[in-house]
C-alpha positions as CSV (number, residue, x, y, z in Angstrom):
1,M,-46.6,-53.4,-2.7
2,A,-46.1,-55.7,-5.6
3,A,-42.7,-56.9,-6.6
4,S,-43.2,-55.4,-10.0
5,D,-43.6,-51.9,-8.5
6,W,-40.3,-52.2,-6.6
7,K,-38.7,-53.3,-9.8
8,T,-40.0,-50.4,-11.7
9,K,-38.8,-47.9,-9.1
10,Y,-35.4,-49.5,-9.0
11,L,-35.0,-49.3,-12.7
12,C,-36.2,-45.6,-12.7
13,L,-33.6,-44.8,-10.0
14,L,-30.8,-46.5,-12.0
15,C,-31.9,-44.6,-15.1
16,F,-31.8,-41.3,-13.3
17,L,-28.4,-41.9,-11.8
18,H,-27.1,-42.9,-15.2
19,I,-28.4,-39.8,-16.8
20,A,-27.0,-37.6,-14.0
21,S,-23.6,-39.2,-14.2
22,A,-23.5,-39.0,-18.0
23,D,-24.5,-35.3,-17.8
24,K,-21.6,-34.7,-15.5
25,T,-19.1,-36.3,-17.8
26,L,-20.4,-34.4,-20.8
27,M,-19.4,-31.0,-19.3
28,R,-17.2,-29.8,-16.4
29,L,-16.0,-26.5,-15.2
30,E,-12.2,-26.1,-14.5
31,M,-11.5,-23.4,-11.9
32,N,-9.3,-22.8,-8.9
33,N,-10.9,-22.9,-5.5
34,S,-9.1,-19.8,-4.2
35,V,-6.5,-17.3,-5.3
36,I,-4.3,-14.8,-3.5
37,A,-3.9,-11.3,-5.2
38,R,-1.8,-8.2,-4.5
39,Y,-3.3,-4.8,-3.8
40,N,-3.7,-2.5,-6.8
41,E,-2.6,-5.2,-9.3
42,S,-4.7,-7.4,-11.7
43,I,-5.9,-11.0,-11.3
44,L,-7.3,-13.5,-13.7
45,L,-10.1,-15.8,-12.5
46,H,-10.0,-18.8,-14.7
47,C,-13.3,-20.5,-15.7
48,R,-13.2,-23.0,-18.5
49,A,-16.1,-25.2,-19.6
50,V,-14.8,-28.4,-21.1
51,S,-16.5,-31.3,-22.8
52,E,-15.5,-34.4,-24.7
53,E,-18.2,-33.8,-27.2
54,I,-19.2,-30.8,-29.3
55,M,-21.4,-28.4,-27.4
56,K,-23.2,-25.1,-27.9
57,L,-22.9,-22.2,-25.5
58,F,-26.3,-20.7,-24.4
59,Y,-25.2,-18.2,-21.7
60,F,-22.7,-17.6,-18.9
61,Q,-22.5,-15.3,-15.9
62,W,-19.9,-14.0,-13.5
63,L,-21.4,-12.8,-10.3
64,R,-20.7,-12.0,-6.7
65,P,-23.1,-13.8,-4.3
66,P,-25.8,-13.2,-3.6
67,K,-27.0,-11.0,-6.5
68,T,-24.3,-8.7,-7.9
69,I,-23.9,-9.6,-11.6
70,L,-20.4,-8.6,-13.1
71,Y,-20.9,-10.1,-16.5
72,N,-24.0,-11.5,-18.2
73,F,-23.6,-13.0,-21.7
74,S,-26.2,-14.6,-23.8
75,N,-26.2,-15.7,-27.4
76,R,-29.2,-13.5,-27.8
77,T,-27.4,-10.3,-26.8
78,K,-24.5,-8.6,-28.6
79,E,-22.9,-6.9,-25.6
80,P,-22.5,-8.3,-22.1
81,L,-23.2,-6.2,-19.0
82,H,-20.1,-5.6,-17.0
83,F,-18.7,-3.8,-14.0
84,P,-15.9,-1.2,-14.0
85,R,-12.3,-2.6,-13.6
86,T,-13.4,-5.9,-15.0
87,T,-12.6,-7.4,-18.4
88,L,-13.4,-10.8,-20.0
89,V,-11.2,-13.4,-21.6
90,K,-13.5,-15.3,-23.9
91,T,-12.5,-18.0,-26.4
92,M,-14.8,-20.6,-28.0
93,V,-14.1,-23.8,-29.7
94,K,-16.4,-26.8,-30.3
95,Q,-15.4,-28.6,-27.1
96,E,-14.2,-25.8,-24.9
97,F,-15.4,-22.4,-23.8
98,E,-13.1,-20.1,-21.7
99,V,-14.9,-17.3,-19.9
100,S,-12.2,-16.1,-17.5
101,L,-12.6,-12.8,-15.7
102,T,-9.9,-10.2,-15.1
103,I,-10.2,-7.7,-12.2
104,N,-7.9,-4.7,-12.4
105,Q,-6.6,-2.4,-9.7
106,L,-7.6,-4.7,-6.9
107,K,-8.9,-3.2,-3.6
108,P,-9.8,-4.7,-0.3
109,S,-13.5,-4.5,-1.3
110,D,-12.8,-7.0,-4.1
111,E,-12.1,-9.8,-1.6
112,G,-14.7,-12.5,-1.4
113,D,-16.4,-15.2,-3.4
114,Y,-17.0,-15.1,-7.2
115,T,-19.3,-17.5,-9.1
116,C,-18.9,-18.6,-12.7
117,K,-22.1,-20.0,-14.1
118,V,-22.2,-21.6,-17.6
119,K,-25.1,-23.1,-19.5
120,T,-24.5,-25.2,-22.7
121,S,-26.3,-27.8,-24.7
122,H,-24.9,-30.3,-22.2
123,G,-26.4,-28.7,-19.1
124,M,-25.6,-26.0,-16.6
125,R,-22.7,-25.8,-14.2
126,F,-21.5,-23.2,-11.6
127,K,-18.5,-23.0,-9.4
128,N,-17.0,-20.6,-6.8
129,V,-13.6,-19.1,-6.4
130,T,-12.5,-17.2,-3.3
131,V,-10.2,-14.1,-3.7
132,E,-8.0,-13.0,-0.9
133,L,-6.0,-9.8,-1.0
134,E,-2.6,-9.0,0.4
135,A,-0.7,-5.7,0.7
136,P,2.7,-5.6,2.3
137,Y,3.1,-3.3,5.3
138,S,5.9,-0.7,5.4
139,D,7.9,-0.2,8.5
140,S,8.2,3.4,9.9
141,S,9.5,2.5,13.4
142,P,12.6,4.1,14.8
143,D,15.7,1.9,15.3
144,C,16.5,3.3,18.7
145,M,14.8,5.4,21.4
146,T,16.8,7.0,24.3
147,K,15.7,7.8,27.9
148,V,12.1,6.7,27.4
149,K,9.7,4.5,29.4
150,E,7.7,3.6,26.2
151,L,8.8,2.2,22.8
152,T,6.8,2.8,19.6
153,C,6.5,0.4,16.7
154,V,4.6,1.3,13.5
155,F,3.6,-0.7,10.4
156,S,1.5,1.1,7.8
157,G,-0.4,0.8,4.6
158,G,-0.9,-3.0,4.6
159,Y,-3.6,-5.6,4.4
160,P,-5.1,-7.7,5.9
161,K,-5.4,-6.3,9.5
162,G,-2.6,-7.5,11.8
163,E,-1.4,-7.3,15.3
164,I,1.9,-6.2,16.8
165,H,3.6,-8.5,19.3
166,W,6.6,-7.6,21.4
167,F,9.5,-9.9,22.5
168,D,12.4,-9.1,24.8
169,E,16.0,-10.2,24.4
170,Q,15.3,-13.6,25.8
171,G,12.5,-14.2,23.3
172,N,9.7,-13.8,25.9
173,N,6.4,-12.5,24.7
174,V,5.8,-9.3,26.6
175,T,2.8,-8.0,24.5
176,N,0.7,-7.8,27.6
177,Q,2.5,-4.5,28.4
178,A,1.7,-3.0,25.0
179,S,-1.3,-1.3,23.5
180,N,-2.2,-1.4,19.8
181,S,-4.1,1.2,17.8
182,Y,-5.5,0.9,14.3
183,N,-6.3,3.4,11.5
184,E,-8.0,2.4,8.3
185,T,-7.1,4.4,5.2
186,G,-9.5,5.5,2.5
187,E,-8.4,2.6,0.3
188,G,-9.2,0.0,3.0
189,L,-5.6,-0.5,4.1
190,F,-4.5,-0.5,7.7
191,N,-2.0,1.5,9.8
192,I,-1.0,-0.2,13.0
193,S,0.8,1.4,15.9
194,S,1.9,-0.2,19.1
195,S,3.3,1.4,22.3
196,Y,5.3,-0.9,24.7
197,H,5.6,0.1,28.3
198,I,9.1,-1.0,29.4
199,G,8.2,-1.2,33.1
200,N,10.4,-3.7,35.0
201,H,11.9,-5.3,31.9
202,P,15.5,-4.0,31.6
203,S,16.2,-5.4,28.1
204,H,18.2,-3.0,25.8
205,S,16.6,-4.3,22.7
206,Y,13.1,-5.6,21.8
207,N,11.5,-7.2,18.7
208,C,8.2,-5.9,17.5
209,S,6.7,-8.4,15.1
210,L,3.6,-8.1,12.9
211,W,1.3,-11.0,13.3
212,I,-1.3,-11.7,10.6
213,P,-4.2,-13.8,12.2
214,R,-5.7,-14.9,8.9
215,S,-2.5,-16.7,7.7
216,A,-1.3,-17.4,11.3
217,T,2.2,-16.0,10.4
218,Y,4.6,-13.2,11.3
219,S,5.0,-11.1,8.1
220,A,7.6,-8.6,9.5
221,T,9.9,-8.0,12.5
222,K,11.6,-4.9,13.7
223,Q,14.3,-4.6,16.4
224,I,14.2,-1.5,18.5
225,S,16.9,-0.6,21.1
226,S,16.4,1.4,24.3
227,G,18.7,3.1,26.6
228,W,21.5,5.7,26.1
229,N,24.4,3.4,25.8
230,S,22.8,1.0,23.3
231,C,21.4,3.9,21.2
232,T,24.9,5.6,21.1
233,Q,26.4,2.3,20.0
234,A,23.7,1.8,17.4
235,S,24.3,5.3,16.0
236,I,28.0,4.7,15.8
237,D,27.4,1.4,14.0
238,G,24.8,2.8,11.7
239,P,25.5,3.7,8.0
240,S,24.7,7.4,8.4
241,S,27.0,7.7,11.4
242,R,29.8,6.0,9.5
243,K,29.4,8.5,6.8
244,G,29.5,11.3,9.4
245,L,32.6,9.8,11.0
246,T,34.4,9.5,7.7
247,A,33.6,13.1,6.9
248,A,34.9,14.2,10.3
249,M,38.1,12.3,9.9
250,L,38.6,13.9,6.4
251,A,38.1,17.3,7.9
252,L,40.5,16.7,10.7
253,G,43.1,15.3,8.3
254,G,42.7,18.5,6.2
255,L,43.2,20.7,9.2
256,L,46.3,18.8,10.3
257,C,47.7,19.1,6.8
258,G,47.0,22.9,6.8
259,I,48.8,23.3,10.1
260,L,51.9,21.4,8.9
261,I,52.1,23.4,5.7
262,F,51.7,26.7,7.7
263,T,54.4,25.6,10.1
264,A,56.8,24.6,7.3
265,F,56.2,28.0,5.6
266,T,56.8,29.9,8.8
267,N,60.0,28.0,9.5
268,K,61.2,28.7,6.0
269,Q,60.6,32.5,6.4
270,K,62.5,32.4,9.7
271,L,65.5,30.8,8.0
272,R,65.6,33.5,5.4
273,C,65.6,36.2,8.0
274,W,68.6,34.6,9.8
275,T,70.5,34.3,6.6
């Protein structure tokens, strides 16, 4: 091959790389790579096309891979196609177009990737954002259980799916003696129940902790006491029992006052009879 041919190919390659790099600098998309949202709330997915020069918007799309189109806007159409529970934040200036998407009343089915695709006079760009959903679990476990061989721990109405781990008073993980069960609600949330078999572990209190594998963290911990003595002590120290104790003391005080008044009145009557 002649040297001139190599030279021509080399120049063409340089020209292509220059055009590609120039095209990238002409327009860019500004987006987050991932966002964490709360169940049943709203989230704004930012997508902003920015350029250092004046540009013209031809069309943009918001879609969920591979083929679900949420919004489809073209300068040839008056109204964009859209999905329920989604709204669009659209602003246009000469050097910037914002086409951010709002998703309302988030559900577990809304988790996943979303793609913003924009075409302008400076080329076409697309970028993905990943949505992760969280819903806090509520604790409905008892504080204390008496005369039982099995303890129960329950976390309900949360997301994502978790696991319940058990720890004794020394902090030893004793989950191997427990069994977990799961129930998915109609909204895609989870109810998690765990039964711990006490066996040969004589601890009077245990911690059941909710482990979320996706984030590799414990999101909640509950202490449960077992045995008659510890349960009695727990009930005495509890706020409801303190109220009951206070009421009992007031009632006893009232009874004593009544007895004293009755005794004083009786003694007075006896004095009158003697006089």
